[in-house]
N, C-alpha and C positions, 0 to 999 in steps of 0.2 A: 467502716464506710459502707461495706456490703449490706450490713444490717440496716443502716440508714436508708439506703436506696430501696430495699425491699419494703420497709415501712412506708415510705413515700408512695411507692407503687400501690400498696394496699389501700391507700386513701383515695386513689384515683380510679380504681377498677373494682367494681363490686357487683355481686349477684345476691338475691334475697336469701336470708337465713332467719332462723328463729332464736331468740334469746330473751331472757327476762331483764332487760336493761330499762331503767326508768330515769328520765331526766328530772332534776329537782331545781326549784328556785326558792330561796329563803331570804326574807328581809333581815338585815342585821339590826336588831333592836328598833329604835325609833329614828332610823336614819334613811338616807337616800341610797344606801348601798345594798346590793343583793348578791348572794352567793349562787353561782350557777354550778350545779353538781350532777352527780349520777349515783345510781344505786342498783345493786343486783347484777353486777357483771359476771359473777360466778368464777369458777376455776378451770372449766374446760378450755384448754388452750385455743381451740378453734373459735370459741365464742367470746373470748376476752377482747374487748375493743382495742384495735390498734390505734384508733383515733376518732375524734368527734368533729364533724363539720356542722355547724349550727348557725341559724339565723336568730338573732336576738332583737326584739322590737319593744319599744316603749310607746304607749299611746297617750292620749290626752295632752298633746302638744309638748311632751317632755322629750329631752334629748339624752342620749347615752354619751357621757363625756369622758369616762375612764373605763378601761378594761385591764385588769391586772391578773396574770396567771398565778396559779398556786405555786408552781415550780417552773424553773427554766433549765433545760438540759435533760440528760438521761434520768430515768426513774431508778432510784436506789432504795435499799431497805430503810435507810434513815429518812429519806425524803422521796416517797413514792408519788407517782402521778404522771401527768401528761404535760411535758415541757418542751416538746419539739413542735415547731410551728411551720408547717410545710409551705404556707403561702408567702412567708417572708424570710425563711432561713437563708443564710449567705454561706455558700461553700466555695472554697478557693479551688484553683486548678489542680491542686494536689489531693483534693478530697477532704481537706480539713475544714472544720466549722469555724468560720470567721465570726458569725453571730447567729444565734438561734432565732432572732427576730422577735416578733410579737404575735399574739393570737389573732389580732384583727387583720383581716385580709384587705389589700388594696382593691379599690373599686375596679381598676382596669383588668384585674385577673378574671373577672366574671363578665364584664361587658353587659351587665344586666340592669343597670340603673339602681342597684342597691347601694345603700349609703355606707358611710364610714363614721368614725368618731365625731362627736358633736352634731349628730343627726339623730333621728328617731330609730335608726336600724343599723346593725352591724352584722357582718359575717365573721365568724371565728373558726379557726381550724387548729386543733391541738392533737398531737400524736404522742405515743409512748414508745420509747426505745429502751430496752433493758436486756441484760444477760443473766440467765439463771432465774429460777422460780421465786427466789427470795426477794428479788428486786422489782417484780411486776407491780403495777398499780393495785391498790386495794379494791375490794369488791364494791365498796361505797366510798365516795370521796368528793373533793372539791376540784373543779376545773379552773374556774376563774371568778373574779368579783368585778361587778360593774357599779358605776355610780351614775345616777340619772340627775337631771337638772332640777327635779322637784318630786314631791310625793303625790299621792292620789292619782296613781297611774298603774296600768297593768303592764307587767313585763312578761312577754311571751317568748318561749324558746322552742324553736322548730328545727327538726333535722334539715340541713341544707343539702338536698339530694342532687340537683342537677350537676353540680361541679365537684362536690366533695363526697358524695355518696351517703351523706348523713352520718350515721354511726356505723363504722366499718370494723369487722372482726379481723383478727390476725391472719385468718386464711383468705382474706380479701372478699368475704361475703358481707352483704349489707344486713345489719341487724334492724329489725322492725322496731321503731321507737315512736311513741306518741308525743305530740307537742304538750307543753305544760305552761300554765299561766298562773302568775302570782300577783296580787294587787299589793302595791306598796302604799301604805296609808300612814297618816299622822296618828300620834297617840298610842303607838305600839309600845308596850312595856316589856322590858327584858325581865321577865319574872324569874328566870333561872339564874341563880347567883353562885353556882358552883365554880370550881377551878376553870381556868381558861381552856384547857384541853377538852373538858367536858362541855363547856359552853359551845365550842366548835361543833361537837357532836350533836348538841341540842339543835343547832341551826340546820345541820345536815338532815336530821330526821324530822324536820317540819315543826320545830319548836313546840313539842307536846306540853300541854299545861300540866299534865300529871307528874312531870319531873320537877315542877316548881314547888318550893316549900309553902308558898301561899295557897296552893291547891291541895297538895298532899305532902305534909312534912315528914312522912315515914316511908316515902317511896323508895329511897335509897337503901332502906333496911328490909325490903321485901314486901312492902304493902302495895300491891298493884291495883287493888279494888277500892282502896281508900274507905274501908269500912271495918267495923269490929264485929267479931262473931262470938256467939256463945255467952254464957253467964259470966265467964271470966274475962270478957272483953279482949279476945285475941285479935290483934291487929294484923297478924300474919298467919293465915290459916288456909282452909280449903278453897275459898273463893280466889285467893291469890295464886294458889297452886293451879287452879283450872286455867287461869289466864296464861300462866307460864307454860303449861302443857300445850295450849293452843298455839303459842308462839315459838315453841321449841325448835331450835336449829333451823330457823328461817332467816334469809336476808331481809333487809328493810323493805325491799320492793314487794315481798310476799306477805307482809303483815297486814292485817285488817285493823279497823278502827279500835283503838284501845290496847292492842297487843303490845305496842311499844312501851306501855307502862310497866311491863315485866322486865324491861332492860334496866335492872337495878344498878349495875356498875357503870352504865352509860357509855359502854364501848362495844364495838364489834369484836367477834372472837372467831379464831380459826381462819383457814384459807378461804372459806366461803363467806366470811364476814357475817356470821350469825349474830343477830342482835340479842337473842335470848338463848343462853347456853349454860354450860357448867358453872361459870363464875356467878351467874345470877342464881342458879339453883343453890349454890353454897351460901349465898347471902340469905335466901329464903330459909334454908335449913337452920342457919344460926339463930334465927329469930322465931322459929316455928312454935306456935301455941304457947306463948308466954303471956301470962295474965297482965293486962294493962300495959303491955310493951309491944314494940320497941318505943323508945322515947321519940317525941316529935321534934327532932333536931337536924333533919337533913338541910343542907345549905340551899 
C-alpha cells in the first residue's frame, strides 16, 4: 500500500527533468485502432516514468470510442507495463485495491471541459507499480489502444500537464516529452507477416517498410541496406555493417531514419531496450559475404 501511495503522489507533484522519452502512435493495419506507446525510457531509476498523463485527441469529426490498457495491475516480468490508473482506482478503507479502474479519467476530476469516451478527446492516466528491477516496465512499450469512429483523421497525443504533470519520473520530476500525431488512413496494408510477437514490435517501432518481405525479403538475415555488393553478389556485407554500427546499442527513440532496418531479430535487447545489439550482430555474422545469399525468404 505504501508503494501505491508514493506512486500516486509522484503523478500529482512534478518538477522539470530531462529524459529521452518519446510518445508513439501506430495504426493497427488497415483498421480504426491505434496503439499509444512510448520509447526510450532508459534504465536510470530516477528517470524511468512512474506514469503517463496524456490527452488524446481525434480530429475531422471522429470520436474516440474505446480505450483498452495493455495491462491492468502491477508490472511484472511476465507482463510489464503501466496498469495502475490513479484517476479511477478504488481502494477500500483497509488499503486494499477493490478495482484498478480504467485509464480514461472522469471529466469531473479536471473541471476543464475536456471530454470522455465517445467524444473527440480523452484524458488518460497510467502508472506503474513494481518491486525489483526485473519487474519494471520495458524501455519501449505499449500503454493502451484506442478505437476511433472512422479513418482519415489525425490522432494526437499530448502530455496532460496541468493535472497529471504529463510524463512523471519515479523521483516525481516531470519528463519533457513532445506531442506526437499520427494520421489514421484507409488503405494501409499490413506488409509485415511475421509472428504475432514480432508484428507487435513492428507496430511499436513505426511499421518500418524494410522489415516487410515485399520490400526487403532478406532483412531478417542481416540485409539492412537491401542491396548486393561485389562481383559475388553479397547481400550481407559492409553496407549492412555500417548501418548496424550507426544503430549499435541505441534505444528506438535515438535511432535515425533507416537504422531500425538493422534490427534483424525484431526485438529490443538488454535493460536499456537496445533495438540493434549483439543478437543482430550474430545474424549479420552468420550470413556475412556469402555469394548470392542469404535466401530471399523472410516472412
